[in-house]
C-alpha atoms as one frame of an Amber mdcrd trajectory, in Angstrom:
protein
  -7.182   0.388  20.985  -5.182   3.180  22.434  -3.780   6.132  20.272  -0.719
   5.099  18.317  -1.098   1.132  18.894   0.338  -0.744  15.874  -2.280  -2.053
  13.429  -0.634  -3.903  10.500  -3.180  -5.594   8.152  -2.573  -7.547   5.139
  -4.519  -9.200   2.287  -3.227 -12.263   0.577  -0.785 -11.669  -2.480  -2.774
 -12.588  -5.519  -1.786 -14.781  -8.197  -0.835 -12.505 -11.149  -2.044 -15.282
 -13.649  -5.665 -14.567 -12.526  -7.688 -11.585 -13.783  -9.061  -9.570 -10.753
 -12.645 -10.364 -10.157 -14.868  -8.898  -7.441 -13.900 -11.729  -4.947 -10.316
 -10.260  -5.083 -11.771  -6.630  -4.807 -13.920  -7.719  -1.864 -10.968  -8.929
  -0.025  -8.987  -5.632  -0.945 -11.879  -3.353   0.216 -12.382  -5.088   3.644
  -8.749  -4.954   4.499  -8.679  -1.176   3.261 -11.871  -0.419   5.349 -10.241
  -1.831   8.383  -7.097   0.086   7.789  -8.916   3.441   6.988 -10.892   3.103
  10.097  -7.761   2.428  12.317  -6.013   5.257  10.697  -8.702   7.654  11.719
  -8.606   6.327  15.243  -5.028   7.514  15.689  -3.364   4.123  15.354  -0.164
   3.392  13.744  -1.637   1.537  10.648   0.039   0.125   7.820  -1.891  -1.944
   4.814  -0.053  -4.309   2.546  -1.065  -5.941  -0.615   0.666  -7.349  -3.499
   1.008 -10.060  -6.043   2.378 -13.790  -6.032   4.497 -14.119  -9.299   6.492
 -17.337  -8.789   5.494 -20.912  -9.640   4.778 -23.287 -12.200   1.485 -21.900
 -13.285   3.203 -18.600 -14.126   6.040 -20.023 -16.084   3.641 -22.379 -18.237
   1.598 -19.396 -18.870   4.523 -17.025 -19.995   6.020 -19.821 -22.080   2.756
 -20.243 -23.897   2.672 -16.538 -24.681   6.202 -16.497 -25.819   7.660 -14.217
 -23.072   9.867 -14.652 -20.078   8.217 -15.209 -16.668   9.166 -11.729 -15.587
   7.756 -10.061 -18.542   4.426 -11.889 -18.264   4.206 -10.833 -14.428   5.096
  -7.177 -15.220   2.631  -6.843 -17.839  -0.144  -8.428 -15.792   0.619  -6.278
 -12.664   0.735  -3.227 -14.692  -2.212  -3.713 -16.757  -4.639  -5.574 -14.050
  -3.312  -5.306 -10.501  -2.243  -1.796  -9.893  -5.455  -0.406 -11.791  -7.692
  -2.466  -9.518  -6.719  -0.446  -6.381  -7.665   2.608  -8.184 -10.976   1.395
  -9.313 -12.126   0.484  -5.800 -10.253   3.351  -3.916  -7.792   1.170  -1.953
  -5.171   3.306   0.032  -2.674   0.611   0.623   0.556   1.744   1.999   2.785
  -0.788   0.394   2.620  -3.213  -2.508   4.689  -6.093  -2.516   5.691  -8.469
  -5.400   7.433 -11.564  -4.940   9.762 -10.788  -7.576  11.097  -7.874  -5.700
  14.686  -8.122  -4.567  13.819  -7.131  -0.913  11.425 -10.076  -1.031  13.782
 -12.638  -2.660  16.593 -11.634  -0.287  14.320 -12.021   2.823  13.147 -15.398
   1.521  16.926 -16.673   1.061  17.757 -15.534   4.626  14.685 -16.968   6.270
  14.903 -20.525   4.395  18.834 -20.396   5.413  18.042 -19.769   9.083  15.694
 -22.738   9.142  18.092 -24.940   7.147  21.134 -24.071   9.766  19.204 -24.758
  12.741  17.825 -28.177  11.562  14.302 -27.453  10.686  14.846 -28.723   7.041
  15.940 -31.849   5.699  16.327 -33.759   2.394  13.635 -36.491   1.412  11.670
 -37.943  -1.314   7.858 -37.218  -2.285   5.557 -38.700  -4.283   1.916 -37.118
  -4.499  -0.950 -35.795  -6.684  -0.090 -32.217  -7.644  -2.618 -29.430  -8.617
  -0.828 -26.861 -10.620  -3.616 -24.456 -10.299  -3.495 -24.430  -6.460   0.434
 -25.089  -6.673  -0.100 -27.630  -3.893  -0.004 -31.458  -3.461  -3.431 -32.811
  -2.775  -4.654 -35.284  -0.130  -6.937 -38.102  -1.505  -9.750 -36.211   0.224
  -9.272 -33.228  -1.711  -9.960 -34.984  -4.944 -13.004 -35.856  -6.901 -13.914
 -38.196  -9.867 -13.493 -36.204 -13.083 -16.837 -35.584 -15.404 -16.781 -34.796
 -19.240 -13.632 -34.839 -20.905 -11.700 -35.818 -17.549 -14.064 -38.752 -16.770
 -11.962 -41.314 -15.419  -9.188 -39.237 -13.796  -8.812 -37.696 -10.454  -9.473
 -33.865 -10.548  -8.901 -30.990  -7.949 -11.925 -30.206  -6.166 -11.342 -26.567
  -6.364 -10.160 -26.222 -10.020 -12.105 -29.329 -11.497  -8.808 -30.051 -13.626
  -6.770 -33.229 -13.484  -3.938 -33.648 -10.936  -0.409 -34.699 -11.846   1.469
 -37.595 -10.083   4.776 -36.213  -9.172   8.008 -37.927  -7.505  10.503 -35.433
  -6.435  13.650 -35.429  -4.294  12.810 -32.263  -2.274  13.805 -30.292   0.756
  11.270 -30.725   3.674  10.381 -28.320   6.649   9.800 -30.271   9.964   6.221
 -29.147  10.179   5.138 -32.079  12.163   7.157 -30.913  14.988   5.015 -27.870
  15.599   1.645 -29.674  16.023   1.553 -29.504  19.707   2.652 -26.053  19.724
  -0.062 -24.896  17.275  -2.884 -26.636  19.167  -1.607 -24.744  22.142  -1.795
 -21.400  20.427  -5.426 -22.049  19.166  -6.192 -23.053  22.788  -4.622 -20.011
  24.431  -5.842 -17.568  22.041  -9.233 -18.421  20.760  -9.661 -15.385  18.475
  -5.993 -16.351  16.605  -8.248 -17.899  13.870 -11.611 -16.162  13.004 -14.564
 -16.994  12.664 -15.349 -19.680  14.784 -16.132 -22.175  11.850 -12.598 -21.239
  10.390 -11.043 -22.104  13.842 -12.864 -25.209  14.419 -11.830 -26.498  10.813
  -8.050 -25.440  11.490  -8.115 -27.168  14.770  -9.675 -30.526  13.531  -7.098
 -30.474  10.747  -4.120 -30.092  12.932  -5.526 -32.737  15.526  -5.471 -35.300
  12.806  -1.534 -34.879  12.699   0.681 -32.896  10.503   3.008 -34.227   7.806
   6.194 -32.359   6.976   6.094 -30.015   4.204   7.723 -30.252   0.797   9.459
 -26.696   0.497  11.478 -26.933  -2.818  10.882 -27.981  -6.466  13.565 -29.100
  -8.925  11.393 -29.699 -12.026  11.316 -25.993 -12.907  13.465 -22.839 -12.151
  10.967 -19.866 -11.869  11.329 -19.009  -8.224  13.722 -18.024  -5.596  16.691
 -20.261  -5.562  17.484 -22.352  -2.546  20.733 -20.684  -1.309  22.615 -23.859
  -0.533  21.510 -25.611  -3.680  20.651 -23.757  -6.469  19.172 -26.692  -8.455
  16.082 -26.289  -6.360  13.559 -23.260  -6.227  11.687 -22.595  -2.993   7.976
 -24.038  -3.098   5.936 -20.941  -4.115   3.508 -20.969  -1.056   6.562 -21.185
   1.560   7.958 -18.171  -0.630   4.622 -16.312  -0.756   3.779 -16.543   2.716
   7.142 -14.584   3.689   5.847 -11.469   2.010   4.025 -10.469   5.309   7.411
 -10.081   6.962   9.865  -9.249   3.845   7.510  -6.170   3.144   8.297  -4.689
   6.508  11.876  -5.206   6.970  12.547  -8.653   7.605  16.531  -9.436   7.199
  17.086  -5.752   6.309  15.472  -3.323   8.805  15.004  -4.765  12.387  13.380
  -1.508  13.531  10.767  -1.302  10.953   9.912  -5.065  11.575   9.439  -4.656
  15.322   7.639  -1.463  14.528   4.909  -3.376  12.342   4.854  -7.196  12.814
   2.953  -8.951  13.757  -0.075  -8.584  11.385  -3.727  -9.284  11.024  -4.252
 -11.382   7.985  -7.495 -11.070   6.001  -7.840 -14.188   3.653 -10.227 -16.240
   1.689 -11.319 -19.402   3.522  -9.700 -21.433   0.637  -6.156 -20.507   1.658
  -7.014 -20.729   5.466  -4.703 -23.576   6.132  -1.640 -21.910   4.814  -2.244
 -18.835   7.023  -3.284 -20.633  10.200  -1.136 -23.745  10.191   1.742 -23.465
   7.903   2.609 -19.745   8.282   2.407 -19.783  12.238   4.772 -22.960  12.187
   7.147 -21.247   9.948   7.251 -18.258  12.298   7.758 -20.361  15.548  10.785
 -22.599  13.768  12.363 -19.071  12.934  11.740 -17.741  16.609   9.502 -15.106
  15.340   5.977 -13.764  16.799   3.134 -15.437  15.094   0.486 -13.171  13.601
  -2.116 -11.321  15.752  -4.713 -13.187  13.903  -6.183 -14.706  10.613  -9.605
 -13.971   9.427 -10.833 -16.227   6.767 -13.709 -14.578   5.004 -16.326 -16.368
   2.828 -16.745 -16.777  -0.776 -18.749 -14.530  -2.914 -21.114 -16.608  -4.975
 -22.587 -15.725  -8.340 -25.465 -17.977  -9.243 -24.727 -20.130  -6.454 -21.222
 -20.813  -7.379 -17.867 -19.484  -6.277 -16.354 -17.393  -8.716 -13.559 -18.515
 -10.906 -12.079 -17.610 -14.271 -12.406 -21.041 -15.542 -16.103 -21.426 -14.968
 -16.497 -17.815 -16.343 -18.588 -16.534 -13.293 -15.781 -13.986 -12.586 -17.182
 -10.450 -12.657 -14.643  -7.510 -13.149 -14.947  -4.977 -10.436 -14.824  -2.229
 -13.180 -18.412  -3.629 -14.640 -19.888  -2.371 -11.120 -17.949   0.643 -10.558
 -18.414   2.039 -13.980 -22.146   2.354 -13.490 -22.544   2.505  -9.517 -19.247
   4.164  -8.635 -16.518   2.921  -6.306 -18.266   4.100  -3.045 -21.325   1.935
  -3.872 -19.245  -0.968  -4.717 -17.317  -0.768  -1.298 -20.726  -0.115   0.377
 -22.461  -3.012  -0.926 -19.813  -5.849  -0.179 -19.233  -4.476   3.288 -22.945
  -4.164   4.061 -24.691  -6.829   2.270 -22.548  -9.776   3.384 -21.617 -10.812
   6.765 -17.934 -10.713   7.018 -16.833 -14.501   7.386 -19.561 -15.863   5.785
 -20.317 -16.680   2.097 -22.417 -14.138   0.425 -24.376 -14.078  -3.038 -23.780
 -11.264  -5.377 -26.856 -10.141  -7.460 -27.015  -7.059  -9.594 -30.692  -6.550
  -8.390 -29.745  -6.319  -4.650 -26.835  -3.885  -5.644 -29.348  -1.696  -7.584
 -32.137  -1.822  -4.730 -29.569  -0.931  -2.012 -28.000   1.792  -4.045 -31.386
   3.265  -4.589 -32.820   2.833  -1.075 -29.837   3.118   1.286 -27.168   5.290
  -0.798 -29.388   7.631  -2.915 -32.479   7.924  -0.839 -31.177   7.244   2.624
 -27.924   8.944   3.106 -27.414  11.033  -0.193 -30.856  12.536   0.069 -30.551
  13.311   3.750 -27.290  15.228   3.076 -28.972  17.208   0.112 -32.031  18.223
   2.094 -30.235  19.407   5.323 -27.793  21.468   3.323 -30.513  22.845   1.223
 -32.657  23.978   4.208 -29.779  25.580   5.819 -29.055  27.331   2.378 -32.671
  28.420   1.972 -33.662  29.361   5.509 -30.388  30.712   6.870 -28.346  31.884
   3.779 -26.130  29.259   4.194 -24.900  30.142   7.712 -25.205  27.312  10.097
 -27.835  28.209  12.739 -27.170  27.899  16.559 -29.149  25.367  18.618 -31.563
  26.721  21.321 -33.057  24.703  24.099 -32.927  21.115  23.126 -36.103  18.897
  23.196 -36.400  15.139  23.843 -36.152  14.600  20.064 -33.042  16.573  19.732
 -31.453  14.723  22.504 -32.362  11.368  21.058 -30.494  12.430  17.800 -27.334
  13.305  19.837 -27.487  10.224  21.931 -27.786   8.044  18.806 -24.899   9.662
  17.388 -22.914   8.863  20.350 -24.151   5.387  20.833 -23.471   4.432  17.117
 -20.187   5.724  17.294 -19.276   3.551  20.209 -20.921   0.295  18.608 -19.218
   0.989  15.360 -15.973   1.204  17.076 -16.585  -2.293  18.939 -17.861  -3.931
  15.632 -14.585  -3.113  13.861 -12.405  -4.625  16.681 -14.384  -7.779  16.060
 -13.499  -7.588  12.343 -17.192  -7.123  11.612 -17.385  -4.166   9.149 -21.113
  -5.201   8.239 -22.236  -4.703  11.892 -20.215  -1.401  12.083 -22.337  -0.262
   8.994 -25.423  -1.483  10.391 -24.904   0.628  13.585 -24.010   3.768  11.548
 -27.065   3.429   9.460 -29.162   3.438  12.570 -28.166   7.312  12.717 -29.109
   7.534   8.870 -32.703   6.262   9.684 -32.944   8.249  13.005 -31.857  11.478
  11.121 -34.541  11.107   8.303 -37.264  10.219  10.862 -36.201  13.229  13.028
 -36.678  15.500   9.808 -39.940  13.934   8.675 -41.189  14.620  12.213 -39.971
  18.075  13.133 -40.928  19.471   9.652 -38.573  22.117   9.211 -40.195  23.389
   6.064 -43.344  24.131   8.235 -41.381  25.873  10.931 -39.873  28.160   8.411
 -43.322  29.432   7.650 -43.810  30.659  11.197 -41.521  33.655  12.360 -42.105
  32.838  16.058 -40.527  29.306  15.312 -37.434  30.737  14.131 -35.214  29.508
  16.945 -36.849  26.187  16.814 -36.028  25.990  13.045 -32.434  26.796  13.921
 -32.502  23.996  16.471 -33.687  21.234  14.323 -31.436  22.274  11.578 -28.351
  22.309  13.710 -29.086  19.013  15.353 -29.476  17.499  11.890 -26.339  19.330
  10.472 -24.237  17.857  13.487 -25.626  14.630  12.731 -24.533  14.707   9.142
 -21.228  15.614  10.441 -20.964  12.536  12.526 -22.070  10.462   9.467 -19.438
  12.009   7.155 -16.692  10.964   9.630 -18.064   7.645  10.293 -18.563   6.439
   6.641 -15.409   8.012   5.340 -13.543   4.658   5.547 -16.234   2.988   3.521
 -17.475   5.764   1.227 -14.408   8.096   0.768 -15.661   9.940  -2.194 -19.155
  10.858  -1.161 -17.989  11.738   2.433 -15.231  13.895   1.067 -17.875  15.998
  -0.895 -20.207  16.026   2.048 -17.628  17.015   4.492 -16.517  20.145   2.078
 -20.235  20.972   1.654 -20.396  20.999   5.565 -17.567  23.412   6.012 -15.636
  20.893   7.778 -12.014  21.812   8.184  -9.203  19.673   6.650  -9.817  16.185
   5.099 -12.562  14.199   6.538 -10.289  11.167   6.792  -8.137  12.930   9.132
 -10.940  13.342  11.643 -10.784  10.969  14.731 -13.347   8.449  14.050 -13.828
   7.498  17.722 -14.940  11.215  18.289 -17.325  11.452  15.297 -20.227  12.371
  17.581 -18.267  15.168  19.142 -17.946  17.407  16.179 -19.062  20.743  16.713
 -19.595  21.911  13.310 -18.487  25.038  11.054 -19.995  28.590  10.527 -21.463
  28.140   7.133 -22.421  25.229   4.380 -21.512  25.235   0.822 -23.009  23.572
  -2.258 -23.611  19.717  -2.246 -23.991  17.855  -5.806 -25.979  14.767  -5.712
 -23.754  12.137  -3.666 -25.471   9.147  -5.428 -27.043  10.330  -8.599 -29.983
   8.321 -10.060 -29.317   5.475 -12.324 -31.829   4.817 -14.823 -30.803   1.324
 -15.579 -31.035   0.523 -12.076 -34.544   1.366 -11.709
């Protein structure tokens, strides 16, 4: 991607009613890593996250807690959702709430435009509604209840009974966009990723699309329909619009033109909303469809998708309080192929922390800086004539820098990290083979010792720059100890292998301290 290219990336906006668990944090970290990488590449980058605060579920919970829906949303955002971003070191550019006036005004303008242009009509709808999903369910989405719900139809996701609703609503003529959507998927095969997600979406649309009920009149917690205030806008129709209301839709045309369209990172359970309903809405409004929708897999704990109701949700701070935010970010980006389901286990996390972060990367940094300090009083030695072994390190640095960029462009952060880790392994092997501690005992090998440590030092600098999007805390410490100028996050990541170094090194505390309980 060229310098200055626009890269706008979003997470879904999360229901405030749910307490953040590591599944939410996984999505946040993935978007953040991609955003940080593009910022370091010189792209005009913008990362958006936020919260979804309207709908029947929020209203019911607030009422049960004796507060207004707005008070309930404010409490959850301040106590749970803002702190999550700090816990996992997410550097988002904006945070949108569906209760923000900028959002509500944009929603009113958008829906009025569609109404004026004939894309919305009045009709009646009867169907099975899941309050947990805030969605009408098809018969194929329902399963037979068990236990206390035996004999009832329940939502396959929430395992709770659905409600039979009959409403006079406003409908969006989504069925009119089926052919255009299929043409979009055909012309842009990477519009929905990964391939499994694309196939699911294409198959769904080929079965034919129904029109979408986009208003509710049985409750009032939401954005009022401008031409009929007895209705509120359906929560999903409202929520999807955050991606454009946050960047100026209806208020700042220049900002919208600069940012939109976006790349959306979503969980696969909300893929259809983003890959079918959302582009149809945009087509109706005459706006560009997104650059792409990436549906990542679920995090499984004990073989089950995490959920609050099943008590399988793990709070991110349960991990970060022991292992730190860098290890959290590294583990979920490295251990799980982005786009596939992945299983979380404490044992795997502890093992990777020890082997890959503490022994692999952290110990490498400590050894190289300690040897430069011991043998050269902290001054970075110059390199003499390079041997084949030295050239191999420098070639690896160049190769993995290019490979990691290509992996990021494929939305494959796990592959980018695997490439970068080749350099970690090559540097550790290089030091073992070259034995600088033995060279140091022979005065005649002084120049060779300097060349070896200079080569290892340069490789460390490349690693600091390449790993900054994933390990912001550790790489900032390493960069400082290497004597790097400015912030490591400001270094050009696509030129990480070109770093020439500084004149001296400083002290480096252990980047990944030993965790006794993890042993």
